[in-house]
C-alpha positions as CSV (number, residue, x, y, z in Angstrom):
1,X,-49.8,-17.9,-72.9
2,X,-53.0,-20.0,-72.9
3,X,-53.2,-22.5,-75.6
4,X,-56.7,-22.8,-77.1
5,X,-57.5,-25.5,-79.6
6,X,-59.0,-24.8,-82.8
7,X,-62.1,-26.8,-82.1
8,X,-62.6,-24.9,-78.8
9,X,-62.3,-21.5,-80.8
10,X,-64.6,-22.8,-83.4
11,X,-67.4,-23.8,-81.0
12,X,-67.2,-20.4,-79.3
13,X,-67.3,-18.6,-82.5
14,X,-70.4,-20.7,-83.4
15,X,-72.0,-19.8,-80.4
16,X,-71.5,-16.2,-80.7
17,X,-72.7,-16.1,-84.3
18,X,-75.8,-18.2,-83.5
19,X,-76.5,-15.8,-80.5
20,X,-76.2,-12.8,-82.6
21,X,-78.2,-14.0,-85.4
22,X,-81.2,-15.4,-83.0
23,X,-80.9,-12.2,-81.0
24,X,-81.4,-10.1,-84.0
25,X,-84.2,-12.3,-85.4
26,X,-86.5,-12.2,-82.4
27,X,-86.5,-8.4,-82.1
28,X,-89.9,-8.3,-83.9
29,X,-91.4,-11.1,-81.7
30,X,-91.4,-13.9,-84.0
31,X,-88.8,-16.3,-85.4
32,X,-89.6,-17.3,-89.0
33,X,-88.2,-20.2,-91.2
34,X,-86.0,-17.8,-93.1
35,X,-84.5,-16.3,-89.9
36,X,-83.8,-19.9,-88.7
37,X,-82.0,-20.7,-91.7
38,X,-80.0,-17.6,-91.5
39,X,-79.1,-18.4,-88.0
40,X,-78.1,-21.9,-88.8
41,X,-75.9,-20.7,-91.6
42,X,-74.2,-18.1,-89.5
43,X,-73.4,-20.9,-87.0
44,X,-71.9,-23.2,-89.6
45,X,-70.0,-20.6,-91.4
46,X,-68.6,-19.4,-88.1
47,X,-67.6,-23.0,-87.2
48,X,-66.1,-23.9,-90.6
49,X,-64.1,-20.7,-91.0
50,X,-62.7,-20.3,-87.4
51,X,-61.7,-24.1,-87.5
52,X,-60.0,-23.7,-90.9
53,X,-57.8,-20.8,-89.9
54,X,-54.8,-22.1,-88.2
55,X,-53.5,-20.8,-84.8
56,X,-50.5,-18.4,-84.9
57,X,-47.3,-20.3,-83.8
58,X,-46.3,-19.4,-80.4
59,X,-43.2,-17.0,-79.9
60,X,-40.0,-18.2,-78.4
61,X,-40.0,-17.7,-74.4
62,X,-36.8,-15.8,-73.7
63,X,-37.7,-15.1,-70.1
64,X,-38.5,-18.6,-68.5
65,X,-35.4,-20.6,-67.9
66,X,-35.3,-23.9,-69.8
67,X,-37.8,-22.9,-72.3
68,X,-37.3,-21.3,-75.6
69,X,-34.1,-21.2,-77.5
């Protein structure tokens, strides 16, 4: 299983939230101050929430010799 750090997951979540907010905001052809604040808050919220939630602990590997129990 690939191990991904909490920081890497938070960055990806922030980028995805920002892209979604900006993509929605520019549909009408302009990007207002309110839309930029909304996009910034979406990025910061995604970063903070994703970073704060811990990764699930890995399961014991019972297949690979020398690993696990």
